[in-house]
C-alpha positions as CSV (number, residue, x, y, z in Angstrom):
1,M,-59.8,-96.5,97.4
2,K,-60.9,-97.7,94.1
3,L,-64.1,-95.4,94.4
4,L,-61.9,-92.5,95.0
5,L,-59.7,-93.2,92.0
6,L,-62.8,-93.1,89.6
7,P,-63.8,-89.5,90.0
8,V,-60.2,-88.3,89.9
9,A,-59.8,-90.0,86.9
10,L,-62.7,-88.2,85.4
11,V,-61.9,-84.8,86.8
12,L,-58.1,-84.8,85.6
13,P,-58.9,-84.9,81.9
14,L,-61.6,-82.2,82.3
15,L,-59.2,-79.9,84.0
16,A,-56.6,-80.5,81.5
17,S,-58.8,-79.7,78.6
18,I,-60.1,-76.3,80.3
19,A,-56.3,-75.5,80.8
20,L,-55.5,-76.0,77.2
21,L,-58.3,-74.0,76.3
22,A,-57.2,-71.3,78.6
23,Q,-53.9,-71.2,76.8
24,Q,-55.0,-70.8,73.4
25,P,-55.1,-67.3,72.0
26,S,-58.2,-65.8,71.0
27,P,-58.7,-65.3,67.3
28,I,-57.6,-62.3,65.4
29,R,-60.9,-60.7,64.2
30,V,-60.9,-59.1,60.9
31,C,-63.7,-56.9,59.6
32,V,-64.5,-56.6,55.8
33,V,-66.2,-53.8,54.3
34,G,-67.0,-53.0,50.6
35,R,-66.9,-49.8,48.7
36,D,-68.3,-49.5,45.2
37,T,-67.3,-46.9,42.9
38,L,-70.0,-48.2,40.1
39,H,-72.4,-45.6,41.1
40,G,-70.2,-43.0,42.6
41,P,-67.0,-41.0,42.7
42,M,-63.8,-43.0,43.2
43,F,-63.7,-41.6,46.9
44,S,-67.3,-42.4,47.5
45,Q,-68.4,-41.9,51.3
46,Q,-70.9,-44.9,50.9
47,L,-70.0,-48.4,51.9
48,N,-71.7,-51.7,51.3
49,S,-74.0,-49.8,48.9
50,T,-74.7,-52.3,46.1
51,P,-75.3,-56.1,46.1
52,Q,-72.3,-56.7,44.0
53,I,-69.9,-55.3,46.6
54,R,-71.9,-56.9,49.4
55,Y,-71.4,-60.2,47.5
56,Q,-67.7,-59.6,47.3
57,R,-67.5,-58.5,51.0
58,D,-69.3,-61.5,52.0
59,S,-67.1,-64.1,49.9
60,I,-64.2,-62.6,51.4
61,V,-65.2,-63.4,54.7
62,K,-66.2,-66.8,53.7
63,Y,-62.9,-67.6,52.2
64,V,-60.9,-66.0,55.2
65,N,-63.0,-68.2,57.6
66,Q,-62.0,-71.4,55.5
67,H,-58.4,-71.0,56.1
68,K,-56.7,-73.3,58.6
69,S,-54.1,-72.0,60.9
70,P,-50.7,-73.2,59.8
71,A,-49.2,-76.2,61.7
72,N,-46.4,-74.3,63.4
73,S,-48.8,-71.3,64.5
74,S,-51.3,-70.9,67.2
75,V,-52.7,-67.9,65.5
76,T,-56.3,-68.1,64.2
77,V,-58.2,-65.5,62.0
78,E,-61.7,-64.9,62.2
79,A,-63.5,-62.5,59.6
80,V,-66.7,-60.7,60.0
81,A,-68.7,-58.7,57.6
82,L,-69.3,-55.1,58.8
83,Q,-72.7,-53.4,58.0
84,S,-71.3,-50.0,57.8
85,T,-72.9,-47.7,55.3
86,G,-70.7,-44.7,55.5
87,M,-67.1,-43.7,56.0
88,A,-67.8,-41.7,59.1
89,T,-68.8,-44.7,61.3
90,L,-66.4,-47.1,59.8
91,T,-63.7,-47.1,62.3
92,A,-66.2,-46.9,65.1
93,D,-68.1,-50.1,63.9
94,A,-64.7,-51.9,63.7
95,D,-63.9,-51.2,67.0
96,A,-67.3,-52.1,68.5
97,A,-67.2,-55.7,66.6
98,G,-63.6,-56.1,68.4
99,C,-61.8,-56.0,65.2
100,S,-57.8,-55.9,65.1
101,Y,-57.7,-55.5,61.3
102,L,-59.9,-53.6,58.7
103,V,-59.9,-54.9,55.1
104,T,-61.7,-52.7,52.8
105,V,-62.4,-54.0,49.2
106,T,-63.1,-51.5,46.6
107,S,-64.8,-52.4,43.1
108,S,-63.2,-50.4,40.2
109,P,-65.0,-51.0,37.0
110,V,-63.1,-51.0,33.9
111,P,-64.7,-48.1,31.8
112,S,-66.3,-49.1,28.6
113,A,-65.4,-47.4,25.3
114,N,-68.6,-45.7,25.3
115,D,-67.8,-43.8,28.5
116,D,-67.4,-40.1,28.3
117,P,-64.8,-39.1,30.9
118,R,-66.8,-35.8,31.6
119,D,-69.7,-37.9,32.6
120,N,-70.1,-38.4,36.3
121,H,-71.0,-41.8,35.7
122,A,-68.1,-42.7,33.3
123,N,-67.5,-45.8,35.5
124,S,-70.9,-47.1,34.9
125,Y,-71.5,-50.1,32.8
126,D,-73.5,-49.9,29.4
127,L,-75.6,-52.9,29.3
128,S,-77.8,-51.5,26.5
129,G,-76.2,-54.0,24.2
130,G,-77.5,-56.9,26.2
131,G,-73.9,-58.0,26.9
132,L,-72.2,-58.7,30.2
133,P,-70.5,-55.9,32.1
134,P,-66.5,-56.2,31.8
135,P,-64.9,-57.7,34.5
136,A,-64.2,-55.3,37.8
137,P,-60.8,-55.5,39.1
138,L,-61.0,-55.4,43.1
139,N,-58.5,-53.3,45.1
140,F,-58.3,-53.7,48.9
141,S,-56.4,-52.3,51.6
142,I,-55.4,-53.7,55.1
143,M,-55.5,-51.6,58.3
144,R,-54.3,-52.6,61.8
145,R,-55.6,-51.2,65.1
146,E,-52.6,-49.8,66.8
147,P,-52.1,-50.0,70.7
148,A,-52.7,-46.2,70.8
149,G,-56.1,-46.5,69.5
150,W,-55.6,-45.3,65.9
151,W,-56.0,-47.3,62.6
152,N,-52.8,-47.7,60.5
153,G,-52.7,-48.9,56.7
154,L,-50.1,-51.8,56.5
155,P,-47.1,-50.4,54.3
156,D,-47.4,-50.5,50.5
157,G,-45.5,-53.3,49.2
158,S,-46.2,-55.6,52.1
159,Y,-49.3,-57.2,50.0
160,N,-50.5,-57.1,46.5
161,S,-53.5,-54.7,46.8
162,S,-55.2,-55.5,43.4
163,K,-56.8,-58.9,42.6
164,W,-59.6,-60.1,40.2
165,F,-61.4,-62.7,42.6
166,A,-62.6,-62.5,46.3
167,Q,-60.8,-65.7,47.1
168,A,-57.5,-64.2,46.0
169,I,-58.0,-61.1,48.2
170,A,-58.8,-63.5,51.1
171,D,-55.6,-65.4,50.5
172,E,-53.7,-62.4,50.4
173,A,-55.4,-60.8,53.4
174,Y,-55.1,-63.8,55.5
175,A,-51.1,-64.3,54.7
176,T,-50.5,-60.7,55.4
177,I,-52.2,-60.7,58.9
178,L,-50.2,-63.8,59.7
179,K,-47.0,-61.8,58.7
180,H,-48.1,-58.8,60.8
181,P,-49.6,-60.0,63.9
182,T,-51.3,-57.5,66.3
183,P,-48.7,-55.7,68.3
């Protein structure tokens, strides 16, 4: 009888842990992509086109993934960097990555006093003086995949869409996603 109790005592905790893992919901996957207006028009079709915007994208992914779920929530959020290079394939790439949310960050440099508004590159930095470029405000949008299969932007006013730092965007996106879980 004692020999029978030992295997049962070992198997029961294993079965309980498997059942507990099966009850935990899968994480909400968030794709992050960058659009840089430094070298193109405001509504550029290029994504992840410069090292600067890829760095911001990767920083947002890192900071979102550092968040811990609140104690009263079983929801977890996992961010991934999309490698998309054009707007035409963006939503298909997000679908292929299994994302429920899409965060697009856009770098919008502050024009310098020397910029001519008639110039197509009016938003480019003038580094000829050897100085550092002015800070670039970061704007972002959050879209959610709806059950019908289309992507819908979260309503204006549900989050502050302009920040100066990648960590602030990650914090805002994380909090917003927890407030608007997938339907």
